[in-house]
PDB file of N, CA, C and O in Angstrom:
ATOM      1  N   MET A   1     130.131   5.494 -15.120  1.00  0.00           N
ATOM      2  CA  MET A   1     129.694   6.798 -15.567  1.00  0.00           C
ATOM      3  C   MET A   1     129.839   6.866 -17.088  1.00  0.00           C
ATOM      4  O   MET A   1     130.829   6.396 -17.649  1.00  0.00           O
ATOM      5  N   LEU A   2     128.850   7.451 -17.736  1.00  0.00           N
ATOM      6  CA  LEU A   2     128.878   7.592 -19.190  1.00  0.00           C
ATOM      7  C   LEU A   2     129.625   8.854 -19.600  1.00  0.00           C
ATOM      8  O   LEU A   2     129.585   9.872 -18.909  1.00  0.00           O
ATOM      9  N   THR A   3     130.298   8.767 -20.724  1.00  0.00           N
ATOM     10  CA  THR A   3     130.960   9.949 -21.268  1.00  0.00           C
ATOM     11  C   THR A   3     129.962  10.754 -22.098  1.00  0.00           C
ATOM     12  O   THR A   3     128.883  10.270 -22.441  1.00  0.00           O
ATOM     13  N   TYR A   4     130.338  11.969 -22.405  1.00  0.00           N
ATOM     14  CA  TYR A   4     129.499  12.826 -23.250  1.00  0.00           C
ATOM     15  C   TYR A   4     129.272  12.156 -24.604  1.00  0.00           C
ATOM     16  O   TYR A   4     128.152  12.152 -25.114  1.00  0.00           O
ATOM     17  N   GLU A   5     130.317  11.598 -25.180  1.00  0.00           N
ATOM     18  CA  GLU A   5     130.203  10.946 -26.486  1.00  0.00           C
ATOM     19  C   GLU A   5     129.227   9.774 -26.439  1.00  0.00           C
ATOM     20  O   GLU A   5     128.472   9.553 -27.386  1.00  0.00           O
ATOM     21  N   GLU A   6     129.241   9.030 -25.346  1.00  0.00           N
ATOM     22  CA  GLU A   6     128.302   7.915 -25.197  1.00  0.00           C
ATOM     23  C   GLU A   6     126.870   8.431 -25.106  1.00  0.00           C
ATOM     24  O   GLU A   6     125.955   7.835 -25.674  1.00  0.00           O
ATOM     25  N   CYS A   7     126.677   9.532 -24.395  1.00  0.00           N
ATOM     26  CA  CYS A   7     125.336  10.119 -24.285  1.00  0.00           C
ATOM     27  C   CYS A   7     124.838  10.600 -25.642  1.00  0.00           C
ATOM     28  O   CYS A   7     123.671  10.402 -25.980  1.00  0.00           O
ATOM     29  N   VAL A   8     125.709  11.228 -26.419  1.00  0.00           N
ATOM     30  CA  VAL A   8     125.329  11.643 -27.769  1.00  0.00           C
ATOM     31  C   VAL A   8     124.958  10.417 -28.589  1.00  0.00           C
ATOM     32  O   VAL A   8     124.032  10.466 -29.398  1.00  0.00           O
ATOM     33  N   GLY A   9     125.671   9.329 -28.386  1.00  0.00           N
ATOM     34  CA  GLY A   9     125.397   8.086 -29.110  1.00  0.00           C
ATOM     35  C   GLY A   9     124.009   7.521 -28.852  1.00  0.00           C
ATOM     36  O   GLY A   9     123.493   6.770 -29.680  1.00  0.00           O
ATOM     37  N   PHE A  10     123.396   7.859 -27.738  1.00  0.00           N
ATOM     38  CA  PHE A  10     122.038   7.402 -27.438  1.00  0.00           C
ATOM     39  C   PHE A  10     120.988   8.186 -28.215  1.00  0.00           C
ATOM     40  O   PHE A  10     119.827   7.783 -28.279  1.00  0.00           O
ATOM     41  N   THR A  11     121.394   9.299 -28.800  1.00  0.00           N
ATOM     42  CA  THR A  11     120.462  10.126 -29.571  1.00  0.00           C
ATOM     43  C   THR A  11     120.623   9.837 -31.055  1.00  0.00           C
ATOM     44  O   THR A  11     121.539   9.119 -31.458  1.00  0.00           O
ATOM     45  N   ASP A  12     119.737  10.393 -31.863  1.00  0.00           N
ATOM     46  CA  ASP A  12     119.897  10.338 -33.321  1.00  0.00           C
ATOM     47  C   ASP A  12     120.700  11.538 -33.795  1.00  0.00           C
ATOM     48  O   ASP A  12     120.774  11.797 -34.995  1.00  0.00           O
ATOM     49  N   PHE A  13     121.295  12.265 -32.875  1.00  0.00           N
ATOM     50  CA  PHE A  13     121.994  13.501 -33.175  1.00  0.00           C
ATOM     51  C   PHE A  13     123.504  13.279 -33.217  1.00  0.00           C
ATOM     52  O   PHE A  13     124.010  12.279 -32.708  1.00  0.00           O
ATOM     53  N   CYS A  14     124.207  14.214 -33.824  1.00  0.00           N
ATOM     54  CA  CYS A  14     125.661  14.267 -33.713  1.00  0.00           C
ATOM     55  C   CYS A  14     125.988  15.371 -32.702  1.00  0.00           C
ATOM     56  O   CYS A  14     125.085  16.048 -32.210  1.00  0.00           O
ATOM     57  N   GLU A  15     127.256  15.549 -32.396  1.00  0.00           N
ATOM     58  CA  GLU A  15     127.638  16.549 -31.390  1.00  0.00           C
ATOM     59  C   GLU A  15     127.223  17.960 -31.791  1.00  0.00           C
ATOM     60  O   GLU A  15     126.839  18.752 -30.930  1.00  0.00           O
ATOM     61  N   GLU A  16     127.291  18.293 -33.087  1.00  0.00           N
ATOM     62  CA  GLU A  16     126.884  19.618 -33.544  1.00  0.00           C
ATOM     63  C   GLU A  16     125.388  19.845 -33.304  1.00  0.00           C
ATOM     64  O   GLU A  16     124.968  20.942 -32.935  1.00  0.00           O
ATOM     65  N   ASP A  17     124.595  18.798 -33.519  1.00  0.00           N
ATOM     66  CA  ASP A  17     123.152  18.897 -33.298  1.00  0.00           C
ATOM     67  C   ASP A  17     122.844  19.109 -31.815  1.00  0.00           C
ATOM     68  O   ASP A  17     121.992  19.923 -31.458  1.00  0.00           O
ATOM     69  N   VAL A  18     123.545  18.371 -30.961  1.00  0.00           N
ATOM     70  CA  VAL A  18     123.337  18.510 -29.517  1.00  0.00           C
ATOM     71  C   VAL A  18     123.751  19.906 -29.068  1.00  0.00           C
ATOM     72  O   VAL A  18     123.073  20.526 -28.248  1.00  0.00           O
ATOM     73  N   ALA A  19     124.854  20.395 -29.600  1.00  0.00           N
ATOM     74  CA  ALA A  19     125.309  21.746 -29.257  1.00  0.00           C
ATOM     75  C   ALA A  19     124.271  22.783 -29.678  1.00  0.00           C
ATOM     76  O   ALA A  19     124.030  23.749 -28.954  1.00  0.00           O
ATOM     77  N   PHE A  20     123.655  22.586 -30.848  1.00  0.00           N
ATOM     78  CA  PHE A  20     122.595  23.485 -31.302  1.00  0.00           C
ATOM     79  C   PHE A  20     121.447  23.488 -30.296  1.00  0.00           C
ATOM     80  O   PHE A  20     120.987  24.550 -29.876  1.00  0.00           O
ATOM     81  N   LEU A  21     120.986  22.301 -29.911  1.00  0.00           N
ATOM     82  CA  LEU A  21     119.860  22.194 -28.990  1.00  0.00           C
ATOM     83  C   LEU A  21     120.216  22.815 -27.633  1.00  0.00           C
ATOM     84  O   LEU A  21     119.392  23.505 -27.032  1.00  0.00           O
ATOM     85  N   ALA A  22     121.416  22.575 -27.161  1.00  0.00           N
ATOM     86  CA  ALA A  22     121.852  23.149 -25.882  1.00  0.00           C
ATOM     87  C   ALA A  22     121.827  24.671 -25.938  1.00  0.00           C
ATOM     88  O   ALA A  22     121.389  25.325 -24.992  1.00  0.00           O
ATOM     89  N   GLU A  23     122.293  25.227 -27.035  1.00  0.00           N
ATOM     90  CA  GLU A  23     122.293  26.683 -27.160  1.00  0.00           C
ATOM     91  C   GLU A  23     120.875  27.224 -27.276  1.00  0.00           C
ATOM     92  O   GLU A  23     120.539  28.236 -26.660  1.00  0.00           O
ATOM     93  N   HIS A  24     120.051  26.553 -28.059  1.00  0.00           N
ATOM     94  CA  HIS A  24     118.665  27.004 -28.234  1.00  0.00           C
ATOM     95  C   HIS A  24     117.916  27.027 -26.908  1.00  0.00           C
ATOM     96  O   HIS A  24     117.180  27.970 -26.619  1.00  0.00           O
ATOM     97  N   GLU A  25     118.104  26.006 -26.119  1.00  0.00           N
ATOM     98  CA  GLU A  25     117.373  25.858 -24.861  1.00  0.00           C
ATOM     99  C   GLU A  25     118.133  26.415 -23.661  1.00  0.00           C
ATOM    100  O   GLU A  25     117.639  26.350 -22.536  1.00  0.00           O
ATOM    101  N   HIS A  26     119.329  26.962 -23.887  1.00  0.00           N
ATOM    102  CA  HIS A  26     120.134  27.554 -22.809  1.00  0.00           C
ATOM    103  C   HIS A  26     120.369  26.543 -21.685  1.00  0.00           C
ATOM    104  O   HIS A  26     120.057  26.791 -20.520  1.00  0.00           O
ATOM    105  N   MET A  27     120.926  25.404 -22.073  1.00  0.00           N
ATOM    106  CA  MET A  27     121.183  24.328 -21.109  1.00  0.00           C
ATOM    107  C   MET A  27     122.515  23.669 -21.425  1.00  0.00           C
ATOM    108  O   MET A  27     123.022  23.807 -22.538  1.00  0.00           O
ATOM    109  N   PRO A  28     123.088  22.956 -20.467  1.00  0.00           N
ATOM    110  CA  PRO A  28     124.319  22.214 -20.728  1.00  0.00           C
ATOM    111  C   PRO A  28     124.092  21.132 -21.795  1.00  0.00           C
ATOM    112  O   PRO A  28     122.978  20.634 -21.962  1.00  0.00           O
ATOM    113  N   GLU A  29     125.148  20.786 -22.497  1.00  0.00           N
ATOM    114  CA  GLU A  29     125.029  19.803 -23.570  1.00  0.00           C
ATOM    115  C   GLU A  29     124.590  18.430 -23.061  1.00  0.00           C
ATOM    116  O   GLU A  29     123.869  17.720 -23.763  1.00  0.00           O
ATOM    117  N   MET A  30     125.007  18.047 -21.868  1.00  0.00           N
ATOM    118  CA  MET A  30     124.579  16.750 -21.321  1.00  0.00           C
ATOM    119  C   MET A  30     123.061  16.734 -21.115  1.00  0.00           C
ATOM    120  O   MET A  30     122.412  15.719 -21.367  1.00  0.00           O
ATOM    121  N   VAL A  31     122.511  17.827 -20.668  1.00  0.00           N
ATOM    122  CA  VAL A  31     121.068  17.925 -20.477  1.00  0.00           C
ATOM    123  C   VAL A  31     120.372  17.935 -21.841  1.00  0.00           C
ATOM    124  O   VAL A  31     119.295  17.359 -21.999  1.00  0.00           O
ATOM    125  N   ALA A  32     120.992  18.589 -22.817  1.00  0.00           N
ATOM    126  CA  ALA A  32     120.425  18.606 -24.173  1.00  0.00           C
ATOM    127  C   ALA A  32     120.375  17.195 -24.759  1.00  0.00           C
ATOM    128  O   ALA A  32     119.463  16.874 -25.520  1.00  0.00           O
ATOM    129  N   CYS A  33     121.342  16.356 -24.412  1.00  0.00           N
ATOM    130  CA  CYS A  33     121.296  14.945 -24.849  1.00  0.00           C
ATOM    131  C   CYS A  33     120.051  14.262 -24.302  1.00  0.00           C
ATOM    132  O   CYS A  33     119.363  13.533 -25.016  1.00  0.00           O
ATOM    133  N   GLU A  34     119.777  14.503 -23.045  1.00  0.00           N
ATOM    134  CA  GLU A  34     118.584  13.911 -22.426  1.00  0.00           C
ATOM    135  C   GLU A  34     117.314  14.419 -23.094  1.00  0.00           C
ATOM    136  O   GLU A  34     116.406  13.641 -23.386  1.00  0.00           O
ATOM    137  N   LEU A  35     117.252  15.718 -23.334  1.00  0.00           N
ATOM    138  CA  LEU A  35     116.078  16.306 -23.979  1.00  0.00           C
ATOM    139  C   LEU A  35     115.900  15.736 -25.383  1.00  0.00           C
ATOM    140  O   LEU A  35     114.789  15.378 -25.773  1.00  0.00           O
ATOM    141  N   ALA A  36     116.982  15.651 -26.137  1.00  0.00           N
ATOM    142  CA  ALA A  36     116.911  15.100 -27.496  1.00  0.00           C
ATOM    143  C   ALA A  36     116.409  13.661 -27.468  1.00  0.00           C
ATOM    144  O   ALA A  36     115.584  13.267 -28.292  1.00  0.00           O
ATOM    145  N   THR A  37     116.908  12.888 -26.524  1.00  0.00           N
ATOM    146  CA  THR A  37     116.487  11.489 -26.405  1.00  0.00           C
ATOM    147  C   THR A  37     114.987  11.393 -26.154  1.00  0.00           C
ATOM    148  O   THR A  37     114.314  10.540 -26.732  1.00  0.00           O
ATOM    149  N   CYS A  38     114.465  12.260 -25.300  1.00  0.00           N
ATOM    150  CA  CYS A  38     113.027  12.255 -24.999  1.00  0.00           C
ATOM    151  C   CYS A  38     112.201  12.746 -26.197  1.00  0.00           C
ATOM    152  O   CYS A  38     111.206  12.123 -26.569  1.00  0.00           O
ATOM    153  N   LEU A  39     112.617  13.850 -26.785  1.00  0.00           N
ATOM    154  CA  LEU A  39     111.817  14.449 -27.858  1.00  0.00           C
ATOM    155  C   LEU A  39     111.799  13.606 -29.128  1.00  0.00           C
ATOM    156  O   LEU A  39     110.824  13.647 -29.879  1.00  0.00           O
ATOM    157  N   GLN A  40     112.847  12.854 -29.375  1.00  0.00           N
ATOM    158  CA  GLN A  40     112.903  12.095 -30.620  1.00  0.00           C
ATOM    159  C   GLN A  40     112.068  10.819 -30.591  1.00  0.00           C
ATOM    160  O   GLN A  40     112.043  10.072 -31.569  1.00  0.00           O
ATOM    161  N   THR A  41     111.383  10.563 -29.476  1.00  0.00           N
ATOM    162  CA  THR A  41     110.599   9.327 -29.366  1.00  0.00           C
ATOM    163  C   THR A  41     109.171   9.454 -29.875  1.00  0.00           C
ATOM    164  O   THR A  41     108.486   8.445 -30.043  1.00  0.00           O
ATOM    165  N   THR A  42     108.706  10.688 -30.127  1.00  0.00           N
ATOM    166  CA  THR A  42     107.332  10.868 -30.617  1.00  0.00           C
ATOM    167  C   THR A  42     107.325  11.822 -31.803  1.00  0.00           C
ATOM    168  O   THR A  42     108.208  12.670 -31.924  1.00  0.00           O
ATOM    169  N   PRO A  43     106.332  11.687 -32.679  1.00  0.00           N
ATOM    170  CA  PRO A  43     106.226  12.633 -33.792  1.00  0.00           C
ATOM    171  C   PRO A  43     106.098  14.080 -33.315  1.00  0.00           C
ATOM    172  O   PRO A  43     106.675  14.984 -33.919  1.00  0.00           O
ATOM    173  N   GLU A  44     105.353  14.299 -32.246  1.00  0.00           N
ATOM    174  CA  GLU A  44     105.209  15.666 -31.721  1.00  0.00           C
ATOM    175  C   GLU A  44     106.546  16.198 -31.217  1.00  0.00           C
ATOM    176  O   GLU A  44     106.869  17.367 -31.428  1.00  0.00           O
ATOM    177  N   GLY A  45     107.315  15.357 -30.560  1.00  0.00           N
ATOM    178  CA  GLY A  45     108.634  15.758 -30.089  1.00  0.00           C
ATOM    179  C   GLY A  45     109.564  16.094 -31.249  1.00  0.00           C
ATOM    180  O   GLY A  45     110.326  17.059 -31.188  1.00  0.00           O
ATOM    181  N   LEU A  46     109.494  15.286 -32.306  1.00  0.00           N
ATOM    182  CA  LEU A  46     110.303  15.568 -33.496  1.00  0.00           C
ATOM    183  C   LEU A  46     109.891  16.880 -34.146  1.00  0.00           C
ATOM    184  O   LEU A  46     110.747  17.641 -34.598  1.00  0.00           O
ATOM    185  N   ARG A  47     108.598  17.154 -34.198  1.00  0.00           N
ATOM    186  CA  ARG A  47     108.136  18.433 -34.751  1.00  0.00           C
ATOM    187  C   ARG A  47     108.603  19.601 -33.876  1.00  0.00           C
ATOM    188  O   ARG A  47     108.922  20.675 -34.387  1.00  0.00           O
ATOM    189  N   THR A  48     108.641  19.391 -32.570  1.00  0.00           N
ATOM    190  CA  THR A  48     109.144  20.427 -31.665  1.00  0.00           C
ATOM    191  C   THR A  48     110.615  20.712 -31.959  1.00  0.00           C
ATOM    192  O   THR A  48     111.017  21.874 -32.035  1.00  0.00           O
ATOM    193  N   LEU A  49     111.409  19.677 -32.123  1.00  0.00           N
ATOM    194  CA  LEU A  49     112.818  19.862 -32.460  1.00  0.00           C
ATOM    195  C   LEU A  49     112.973  20.621 -33.773  1.00  0.00           C
ATOM    196  O   LEU A  49     113.801  21.526 -33.879  1.00  0.00           O
ATOM    197  N   ARG A  50     112.175  20.249 -34.772  1.00  0.00           N
ATOM    198  CA  ARG A  50     112.243  20.930 -36.079  1.00  0.00           C
ATOM    199  C   ARG A  50     111.844  22.397 -35.941  1.00  0.00           C
ATOM    200  O   ARG A  50     112.433  23.261 -36.592  1.00  0.00           O
ATOM    201  N   ARG A  51     110.863  22.683 -35.110  1.00  0.00           N
ATOM    202  CA  ARG A  51     110.432  24.065 -34.887  1.00  0.00           C
ATOM    203  C   ARG A  51     111.549  24.876 -34.230  1.00  0.00           C
ATOM    204  O   ARG A  51     111.766  26.035 -34.585  1.00  0.00           O
ATOM    205  N   PHE A  52     112.259  24.270 -33.272  1.00  0.00           N
ATOM    206  CA  PHE A  52     113.404  24.942 -32.656  1.00  0.00           C
ATOM    207  C   PHE A  52     114.409  25.358 -33.720  1.00  0.00           C
ATOM    208  O   PHE A  52     114.933  26.472 -33.696  1.00  0.00           O
ATOM    209  N   MET A  53     114.667  24.460 -34.644  1.00  0.00           N
ATOM    210  CA  MET A  53     115.637  24.729 -35.709  1.00  0.00           C
ATOM    211  C   MET A  53     115.172  25.881 -36.593  1.00  0.00           C
ATOM    212  O   MET A  53     115.948  26.775 -36.931  1.00  0.00           O
ATOM    213  N   GLU A  54     113.906  25.844 -36.957  1.00  0.00           N
ATOM    214  CA  GLU A  54     113.367  26.910 -37.804  1.00  0.00           C
ATOM    215  C   GLU A  54     113.422  28.260 -37.089  1.00  0.00           C
ATOM    216  O   GLU A  54     113.782  29.270 -37.694  1.00  0.00           O
ATOM    217  N   GLU A  55     113.070  28.279 -35.816  1.00  0.00           N
ATOM    218  CA  GLU A  55     113.100  29.525 -35.040  1.00  0.00           C
ATOM    219  C   GLU A  55     114.519  30.102 -35.009  1.00  0.00           C
ATOM    220  O   GLU A  55     114.717  31.299 -35.219  1.00  0.00           O
ATOM    221  N   ASP A  56     115.487  29.248 -34.749  1.00  0.00           N
ATOM    222  CA  ASP A  56     116.864  29.723 -34.687  1.00  0.00           C
ATOM    223  C   ASP A  56     117.385  30.167 -36.048  1.00  0.00           C
ATOM    224  O   ASP A  56     118.164  31.116 -36.145  1.00  0.00           O
ATOM    225  N   LEU A  57     116.954  29.483 -37.085  1.00  0.00           N
ATOM    226  CA  LEU A  57     117.373  29.875 -38.427  1.00  0.00           C
ATOM    227  C   LEU A  57     116.852  31.272 -38.773  1.00  0.00           C
ATOM    228  O   LEU A  57     117.593  32.095 -39.310  1.00  0.00           O
ATOM    229  N   VAL A  58     115.601  31.534 -38.471  1.00  0.00           N
ATOM    230  CA  VAL A  58     115.016  32.858 -38.729  1.00  0.00           C
ATOM    231  C   VAL A  58     115.764  33.921 -37.929  1.00  0.00           C
ATOM    232  O   VAL A  58     116.114  34.971 -38.469  1.00  0.00           O
ATOM    233  N   LEU A  59     116.006  33.659 -36.664  1.00  0.00           N
ATOM    234  CA  LEU A  59     116.695  34.622 -35.809  1.00  0.00           C
ATOM    235  C   LEU A  59     118.123  34.892 -36.303  1.00  0.00           C
ATOM    236  O   LEU A  59     118.548  36.045 -36.374  1.00  0.00           O
ATOM    237  N   ALA A  60     118.845  33.848 -36.636  1.00  0.00           N
ATOM    238  CA  ALA A  60     120.218  34.016 -37.119  1.00  0.00           C
ATOM    239  C   ALA A  60     120.244  34.764 -38.451  1.00  0.00           C
ATOM    240  O   ALA A  60     121.142  35.569 -38.697  1.00  0.00           O
ATOM    241  N   THR A  61     119.270  34.500 -39.296  1.00  0.00           N
ATOM    242  CA  THR A  61     119.190  35.197 -40.581  1.00  0.00           C
ATOM    243  C   THR A  61     118.929  36.681 -40.362  1.00  0.00           C
ATOM    244  O   THR A  61     119.576  37.525 -40.984  1.00  0.00           O
ATOM    245  N   ARG A  62     117.992  37.001 -39.489  1.00  0.00           N
ATOM    246  CA  ARG A  62     117.676  38.405 -39.188  1.00  0.00           C
ATOM    247  C   ARG A  62     118.878  39.159 -38.620  1.00  0.00           C
ATOM    248  O   ARG A  62     119.065  40.346 -38.887  1.00  0.00           O
ATOM    249  N   LYS A  63     119.690  38.448 -37.831  1.00  0.00           N
ATOM    250  CA  LYS A  63     120.851  39.083 -37.204  1.00  0.00           C
ATOM    251  C   LYS A  63     122.100  39.011 -38.086  1.00  0.00           C
ATOM    252  O   LYS A  63     123.180  39.441 -37.680  1.00  0.00           O
ATOM    253  N   HIS A  64     121.944  38.464 -39.297  1.00  0.00           N
ATOM    254  CA  HIS A  64     123.039  38.355 -40.266  1.00  0.00           C
ATOM    255  C   HIS A  64     124.225  37.563 -39.713  1.00  0.00           C
ATOM    256  O   HIS A  64     125.382  37.917 -39.939  1.00  0.00           O
ATOM    257  N   LYS A  65     123.919  36.490 -38.990  1.00  0.00           N
ATOM    258  CA  LYS A  65     124.959  35.622 -38.430  1.00  0.00           C
ATOM    259  C   LYS A  65     125.180  34.455 -39.388  1.00  0.00           C
ATOM    260  O   LYS A  65     124.598  33.381 -39.233  1.00  0.00           O
ATOM    261  N   ARG A  66     126.031  34.692 -40.376  1.00  0.00           N
ATOM    262  CA  ARG A  66     126.224  33.715 -41.448  1.00  0.00           C
ATOM    263  C   ARG A  66     126.729  32.366 -40.943  1.00  0.00           C
ATOM    264  O   ARG A  66     126.268  31.320 -41.400  1.00  0.00           O
ATOM    265  N   GLU A  67     127.666  32.386 -40.012  1.00  0.00           N
ATOM    266  CA  GLU A  67     128.198  31.126 -39.509  1.00  0.00           C
ATOM    267  C   GLU A  67     127.115  30.327 -38.788  1.00  0.00           C
ATOM    268  O   GLU A  67     127.017  29.111 -38.953  1.00  0.00           O
ATOM    269  N   ARG A  68     126.313  31.010 -37.997  1.00  0.00           N
ATOM    270  CA  ARG A  68     125.208  30.343 -37.282  1.00  0.00           C
ATOM    271  C   ARG A  68     124.177  29.807 -38.270  1.00  0.00           C
ATOM    272  O   ARG A  68     123.660  28.704 -38.089  1.00  0.00           O
ATOM    273  N   VAL A  69     123.876  30.576 -39.312  1.00  0.00           N
ATOM    274  CA  VAL A  69     122.940  30.122 -40.346  1.00  0.00           C
ATOM    275  C   VAL A  69     123.466  28.838 -40.990  1.00  0.00           C
ATOM    276  O   VAL A  69     122.698  27.909 -41.243  1.00  0.00           O
ATOM    277  N   ALA A  70     124.774  28.784 -41.255  1.00  0.00           N
ATOM    278  CA  ALA A  70     125.370  27.590 -41.863  1.00  0.00           C
ATOM    279  C   ALA A  70     125.257  26.380 -40.934  1.00  0.00           C
ATOM    280  O   ALA A  70     124.937  25.279 -41.381  1.00  0.00           O
ATOM    281  N   VAL A  71     125.519  26.588 -39.647  1.00  0.00           N
ATOM    282  CA  VAL A  71     125.414  25.489 -38.678  1.00  0.00           C
ATOM    283  C   VAL A  71     123.976  24.974 -38.636  1.00  0.00           C
ATOM    284  O   VAL A  71     123.740  23.768 -38.715  1.00  0.00           O
ATOM    285  N   ILE A  72     123.030  25.880 -38.511  1.00  0.00           N
ATOM    286  CA  ILE A  72     121.627  25.466 -38.418  1.00  0.00           C
ATOM    287  C   ILE A  72     121.191  24.793 -39.715  1.00  0.00           C
ATOM    288  O   ILE A  72     120.408  23.844 -39.691  1.00  0.00           O
ATOM    289  N   GLY A  73     121.690  25.277 -40.836  1.00  0.00           N
ATOM    290  CA  GLY A  73     121.383  24.634 -42.117  1.00  0.00           C
ATOM    291  C   GLY A  73     121.839  23.189 -42.145  1.00  0.00           C
ATOM    292  O   GLY A  73     121.119  22.319 -42.636  1.00  0.00           O
ATOM    293  N   ARG A  74     123.032  22.923 -41.620  1.00  0.00           N
ATOM    294  CA  ARG A  74     123.528  21.541 -41.561  1.00  0.00           C
ATOM    295  C   ARG A  74     122.678  20.700 -40.620  1.00  0.00           C
ATOM    296  O   ARG A  74     122.355  19.551 -40.921  1.00  0.00           O
ATOM    297  N   VAL A  75     122.320  21.277 -39.482  1.00  0.00           N
ATOM    298  CA  VAL A  75     121.488  20.554 -38.509  1.00  0.00           C
ATOM    299  C   VAL A  75     120.139  20.198 -39.136  1.00  0.00           C
ATOM    300  O   VAL A  75     119.675  19.064 -39.015  1.00  0.00           O
ATOM    301  N   ILE A  76     119.522  21.157 -39.797  1.00  0.00           N
ATOM    302  CA  ILE A  76     118.223  20.920 -40.442  1.00  0.00           C
ATOM    303  C   ILE A  76     118.347  19.878 -41.546  1.00  0.00           C
ATOM    304  O   ILE A  76     117.491  19.003 -41.676  1.00  0.00           O
ATOM    305  N   SER A  77     119.395  19.967 -42.330  1.00  0.00           N
ATOM    306  CA  SER A  77     119.587  19.009 -43.421  1.00  0.00           C
ATOM    307  C   SER A  77     119.697  17.583 -42.887  1.00  0.00           C
ATOM    308  O   SER A  77     119.044  16.678 -43.406  1.00  0.00           O
ATOM    309  N   ARG A  78     120.518  17.373 -41.855  1.00  0.00           N
ATOM    310  CA  ARG A  78     120.644  16.034 -41.258  1.00  0.00           C
ATOM    311  C   ARG A  78     119.309  15.574 -40.684  1.00  0.00           C
ATOM    312  O   ARG A  78     118.901  14.429 -40.876  1.00  0.00           O
ATOM    313  N   PHE A  79     118.634  16.476 -39.980  1.00  0.00           N
ATOM    314  CA  PHE A  79     117.365  16.137 -39.354  1.00  0.00           C
ATOM    315  C   PHE A  79     116.346  15.717 -40.423  1.00  0.00           C
ATOM    316  O   PHE A  79     115.657  14.708 -40.265  1.00  0.00           O
ATOM    317  N   ASP A  80     116.255  16.489 -41.501  1.00  0.00           N
ATOM    318  CA  ASP A  80     115.296  16.175 -42.557  1.00  0.00           C
ATOM    319  C   ASP A  80     115.632  14.856 -43.255  1.00  0.00           C
ATOM    320  O   ASP A  80     114.726  14.148 -43.695  1.00  0.00           O
ATOM    321  N   GLN A  81     116.899  14.520 -43.361  1.00  0.00           N
ATOM    322  CA  GLN A  81     117.279  13.228 -43.954  1.00  0.00           C
ATOM    323  C   GLN A  81     116.878  12.077 -43.041  1.00  0.00           C
ATOM    324  O   GLN A  81     116.451  11.023 -43.514  1.00  0.00           O
ATOM    325  N   GLN A  82     117.014  12.277 -41.737  1.00  0.00           N
ATOM    326  CA  GLN A  82     116.665  11.228 -40.788  1.00  0.00           C
ATOM    327  C   GLN A  82     115.160  11.097 -40.584  1.00  0.00           C
ATOM    328  O   GLN A  82     114.667  10.021 -40.242  1.00  0.00           O
ATOM    329  N   HIS A  83     114.427  12.196 -40.795  1.00  0.00           N
ATOM    330  CA  HIS A  83     112.979  12.231 -40.538  1.00  0.00           C
ATOM    331  C   HIS A  83     112.273  12.879 -41.725  1.00  0.00           C
ATOM    332  O   HIS A  83     111.763  13.993 -41.606  1.00  0.00           O
ATOM    333  N   PRO A  84     112.239  12.194 -42.871  1.00  0.00           N
ATOM    334  CA  PRO A  84     111.745  12.816 -44.107  1.00  0.00           C
ATOM    335  C   PRO A  84     110.281  13.249 -44.084  1.00  0.00           C
ATOM    336  O   PRO A  84     109.918  14.131 -44.863  1.00  0.00           O
ATOM    337  N   GLY A  85     109.455  12.705 -43.273  1.00  0.00           N
ATOM    338  CA  GLY A  85     108.041  13.045 -43.282  1.00  0.00           C
ATOM    339  C   GLY A  85     107.674  14.292 -42.490  1.00  0.00           C
ATOM    340  O   GLY A  85     106.516  14.707 -42.513  1.00  0.00           O
ATOM    341  N   LEU A  86     108.620  14.896 -41.796  1.00  0.00           N
ATOM    342  CA  LEU A  86     108.295  15.990 -40.879  1.00  0.00           C
ATOM    343  C   LEU A  86     108.485  17.380 -41.460  1.00  0.00           C
ATOM    344  O   LEU A  86     107.833  18.320 -41.004  1.00  0.00           O
ATOM    345  N   SER A  87     109.348  17.545 -42.443  1.00  0.00           N
ATOM    346  CA  SER A  87     109.673  18.881 -42.928  1.00  0.00           C
ATOM    347  C   SER A  87     108.574  19.477 -43.779  1.00  0.00           C
ATOM    348  O   SER A  87     108.707  20.602 -44.260  1.00  0.00           O
TER     349      SER A  87
END
């Protein structure tokens, strides 16, 4: 059986990124690992992930959730560094 950390290791994400995706999609983090693994295999999937981040950033900003805005900012920054052509 694989551990959660091993599943995160199969993605291009860190645990904070997986937690973001799990919260955005209202799913367990283990399932979010699977989704991230699938979406990161195509340019369209990567654009979908980036869109999720943008949507959450707008929502958190509107609700004045500074801590959430900071988390999403870090997630977006890492994502853009890993996938420079998509932003």
